[in-house]
MIGUKE-39523 format. One record per residue (C-alpha): z, x negated, y; residue in three letters. Coordinates in steps of 0.02 Angstrom, whole numbers, plus 50000, padded with zeros to 5 digits. Layout:
BEGIN
ZXYALA ...
REM end
This chain:
BEGIN
494044862150632MET 493644878150538GLN 492034876350435PRO 490684889550420GLY 490304902750549TYR 491144915150665LEU 490444930350753CYS 490534930350943TYR 490014946651027ASN 488864950850883GLY 488054933650864LYS 488424921650722PHE 488794903950780VAL 489544888450695PRO 491444890050693ALA 491534872550769SER 490584878350924GLU 491554881451085THR 491354899651137VAL 492814902651256LEU 493084896551434THR 494694891151518ALA 494644907851611ASP 494744917951450ASN 495964932051481ARG 496694931551306SER 497084913051331PHE 497784915851506ARG 498724932251486TYR 498654937951305GLY 497534951851370ASP 496864960351215GLY 497244965351036CYS 496734960950859PHE 496504967650684GLU 496874957750525THR 495924964650376MET 495734961050192ARG 493994960350118VAL 493904962949930TYR 492354963549821GLN 491174966649966GLY 492224979850054GLU 493394980450204VAL 494954988750134LEU 495685003050234LEU 494265001450360ALA 494535019050429ASP 496345015350472LEU 495914998550550HIS 494575006050660PHE 495685020750707GLU 497055008650765ARG 495794997550854LEU 495085011850957MET 496825018450997ALA 497325001051057SER 495764999251166LEU 496165016051244HIS 497975011451281LEU 497424994751356LEU 496125003251469HIS 494614994651394PHE 492905002551415THR 492115000251243PRO 490225002051232PRO 489495016151127LEU 488985004150987HIS 490804999450953PHE 490895009850795THR 491695007750625ARG 489995004550544SER 489534991550677TYR 491094981150649PHE 491154982850460THR 489344976950448LYS 489724961850558LEU 491274957950453VAL 490314958650290MET 488844948750359ASP 490044935250417LEU 490954934950250CYS 489284933250160ALA 488784918550270ARG 490464910250236ASN 490474914650049ASN 492054924850076HIS 491434941950022ASP 492474942849861GLN 494214940249936LEU 494524935750117ALA 495654937550267ARG 494694942950422VAL 495294943350601ARG 494414953450735LEU 495054948350907THR 494644958751062ILE 494904952151238PHE 494424957751413ARG 492944948751491SER 493314934151608ASP 493804936651788GLY 495254941551899GLY 497074936651898LEU 498274949251822TYR 497114962951882ASP 495444961451791PRO 493714961951870VAL 493124974251737ASN 493674981651572ASN 492224976251461ILE 492844970651289PRO 492254954451208CYS 492644949951029PHE 492724936250898ILE 492734938950709ILE 493354925150592GLN 493534924450403SER 494544913750281TRP 494664912850092ASP 496174921450015LEU 497104915549860ASP 497024928249717LYS 498924927949713LYS 498864939749861VAL 498344953349738LEU 499954951149639GLU 501714956649677LEU 502814941749721ASN 503784935149571ASP 505284929449673THR 506064940649804GLY 505894935349985LEU 507394929150082GLU 507494936650256ILE 508684937250405ASP 508724943350585VAL 507904933550726PHE 509304933450857PRO 508374927151011ASP 507194941651055VAL 507304960551066LYS 505684970351044ILE 505364983451178SER 505125001851134CYS 503675007651242ASP 501905014251219LYS 501214996551203PHE 502434990151072SER 501434997550927SER 499864987550973ILE 499404971550881LYS 499364962551047SER 498604945351079ASN 500254941751166ASN 501244937251009CYS 502564925551080LEU 504094934651006PRO 503284934250833TYR 502804915850851VAL 504604911550894MET 505234922250749ALA 504064913350628ALA 504684896450691MET 506484902250668TYR 506104907150488ALA 505334890250453LYS 506784880850533GLN 508054890850431HIS 507054889750269ARG 506864908450245ILE 505284918250211ASN 505274930150357GLU 506334936750499THR 506754954250561ILE 506494958350744LEU 507694970850822LEU 507434982650968ASN 508604983351121PRO 509754995251027TYR 510044982750887GLY 509004992650761ARG 507544986750655VAL 505834986250739ALA 504814976250612ASP 504684958550543THR 503684943150586THR 502074949050503ILE 502524965550421ALA 503304982750431ASN 504924985550337LEU 505424999050213PHE 507055001650121ILE 507405011549963VAL 509035021249970HIS 509575034549846ARG 507795037249789GLY 507045038649964GLN 505845026850051LEU 506365024550232ILE 505455015350372THR 505805014950559PRO 504735026650666PRO 503545017950786LEU 504665023650929SER 505865009850871GLU 504654996550933GLY 503724990850778GLY 501864987550764VAL 500815001950697CYS 500424993650531GLY 498894999450434VAL 499744997350265MET 501285006350331ARG 500205021050383LYS 499295020850217HIS 500945021950123LEU 501515036450232LEU 499915045750186GLN 499965041949999MET 500555053949866ASP 502015043449804LEU 503305047949671PRO 504655045749804PHE 505025055349964PRO 504545044750116VAL 505395047350284ILE 505405039050454GLU 507155035650519LYS 507965022250628PRO 508725008250524LEU 510264998050566THR 510844981550494ILE 512124991450394GLU 510715001950320ASP 509874985950260LEU 511484979450184GLU 511764995850091ASN 509964997950031ALA 509474997849848ASP 507844988749888GLU 506934981550038ILE 505084978150044PHE 503814972750176LEU 502034978850201THR 500464972650286ASN 498584974050262ALA 498384956750183ILE 499814955950057SER 500034974550028GLY 501854974849976ILE 503134960949954ARG 504894964049893TRP 506454956349968VAL 507734948149855GLY 509034942849982MET 509604948250156PHE 511114938350212ARG 512424941150075ASP 511554956249997SER 510354955149850SER 509064967949793TYR 507984973049647GLY 506154978149646ASN 505954993049529ALA 505185004549661SER 504154990349734ALA 503344987249565VAL 502815005549552ILE 502135006149730ILE 501204989749707HIS 500324996749554GLU 499845012649646LEU 499185002449793LEU 498194991249677HIS 497415006249592GLU 497005014549757GLY 496285000849868ILE 495894985349766SER 
REM end
């Protein structure tokens, strides 16, 4: 059982306390979304981008958020929780939103409920990985390309299965493809390649989650041109580098994809720029 506290609808309760019912719509249907954030030295990193994505997701999922659901409201709750749990120096925080109980597939109302949890993070998360990741394609699922595919949905079954596949095959992470056989994203990250001096990542229309770190990189003033373009397996095999991004780890470089191996020269530079900018 998780020690410390969690925040349930704005109230701090022991993390061991039961707060959900068997009728919870996230449990029954995966009805909701979530944000995973890094807290560092008393600050929620990239808070504006997290809140922007959260509100966009609530809109797409037809929630009716109350007026007090603001960036400042949630960041204060996050930091209060981290302080209670002694996690305010370096932590992983998850904010889970779910529709209030009631109804079958069709809900009784669209009022959002939420839980915030925090966990300590190892300081190694601030460093670029020493050894390149080994990745491969998850063959059993194709990610849809629709207006909901970019949401960090509480219905994560394809990503759960992909993570299990990675563990069973002793690799670090797996790539999920869309119905056209092109790259959508990976188990817990967005994917970039470096090819002939360009950074390339699939557009969200390819089915990947709208990653906060991905968006941050697209907005940064980097010493490389950055473009969005569909990526095939052949593109990965011919890349000079591959790296993965998410809000917790920042950037992690890939050393091996199938029979292809990669360096990390560009990843080192981008990691340093990210560290200077947000940590």
